[in-house]
C-alpha positions as CSV (number, residue, x, y, z in Angstrom):
1,M,10.3,-13.8,-31.8
2,K,10.5,-17.5,-32.7
3,L,10.5,-20.3,-30.2
4,K,12.2,-23.6,-31.0
5,L,11.7,-27.1,-29.7
6,D,14.2,-29.8,-30.7
7,L,12.9,-33.3,-29.8
8,H,16.1,-35.2,-30.8
9,D,17.1,-35.8,-27.1
10,I,13.7,-37.2,-26.0
11,F,12.5,-39.0,-29.1
12,N,11.9,-42.2,-27.2
13,R,10.3,-40.9,-24.0
14,G,6.5,-40.4,-24.7
15,Q,5.6,-38.5,-21.6
16,D,8.6,-36.1,-22.0
17,I,7.6,-35.5,-25.6
18,D,4.0,-34.6,-24.6
19,R,5.2,-32.4,-21.8
20,A,7.7,-30.6,-24.0
21,L,5.1,-29.9,-26.7
22,H,2.6,-28.7,-24.1
23,N,5.2,-26.4,-22.5
24,I,6.3,-24.8,-25.8
25,I,2.7,-24.1,-26.8
26,Q,1.9,-22.6,-23.4
27,E,5.1,-20.5,-23.6
28,A,4.1,-19.3,-27.1
29,V,0.7,-18.3,-25.8
30,A,2.2,-16.5,-22.7
31,K,4.8,-14.6,-24.8
32,R,2.5,-14.1,-27.7
33,A,5.1,-15.6,-30.1
34,P,4.1,-15.6,-33.7
35,L,6.0,-18.8,-34.5
36,V,7.1,-22.0,-32.9
37,E,9.6,-24.3,-34.8
38,I,9.3,-28.0,-33.8
39,I,12.1,-30.3,-34.9
40,P,11.1,-34.0,-34.6
41,G,13.9,-35.0,-37.0
42,K,13.7,-37.1,-40.1
43,G,14.0,-40.7,-38.9
44,S,11.1,-43.0,-39.6
45,G,8.5,-40.3,-39.4
46,Q,6.8,-41.7,-36.3
47,L,7.8,-38.8,-34.0
48,K,6.6,-36.3,-36.6
49,K,3.2,-38.1,-36.7
50,R,3.0,-38.0,-33.0
51,V,3.7,-34.2,-32.9
52,I,1.0,-33.7,-35.6
53,R,-1.5,-35.8,-33.6
54,F,-0.7,-33.7,-30.5
55,L,-1.3,-30.5,-32.4
56,E,-4.6,-31.8,-33.8
57,Q,-6.1,-32.2,-30.3
58,K,-9.1,-29.9,-30.0
59,E,-7.9,-27.9,-27.0
60,I,-4.4,-27.4,-28.6
61,K,-5.7,-26.6,-32.1
62,A,-7.8,-23.8,-30.6
63,L,-4.6,-22.0,-29.5
64,Y,-2.8,-21.7,-32.9
65,H,-3.6,-20.5,-36.4
66,R,-1.9,-23.1,-38.6
67,V,0.8,-25.7,-39.0
68,E,3.2,-25.6,-41.8
69,K,5.5,-28.5,-42.9
70,D,8.9,-27.3,-44.0
71,S,9.1,-28.0,-47.7
72,K,12.9,-27.9,-47.6
73,N,13.4,-30.0,-44.5
74,F,11.2,-33.0,-43.8
75,G,12.2,-33.1,-40.2
76,R,10.8,-29.7,-39.2
77,L,7.3,-28.2,-38.5
78,F,6.3,-24.6,-38.0
79,V,3.3,-23.7,-35.8
80,H,2.0,-20.2,-36.6
81,F,0.0,-18.1,-34.1
82,R,-2.2,-15.1,-34.9
83,W,-2.6,-12.5,-32.1
84,K,-5.1,-9.7,-32.2
């Protein structure tokens, strides 16, 4: 199971971005999903930086295993979870 979050529609609404990111991480935890795909898009890179800053918050970082930047598509991130 892979969850997907496309941020193209809310790229300029800060609170909506944070809420969407928080919701997708919580959904992954609830469903024990092994992977979340987040699509900030290519653009200037500011949205991607914002997503990475969100994921690096201490309380969020404790929930997932690692973040992978897609080598073939600059506008996509993968968040990997490890469940016991």
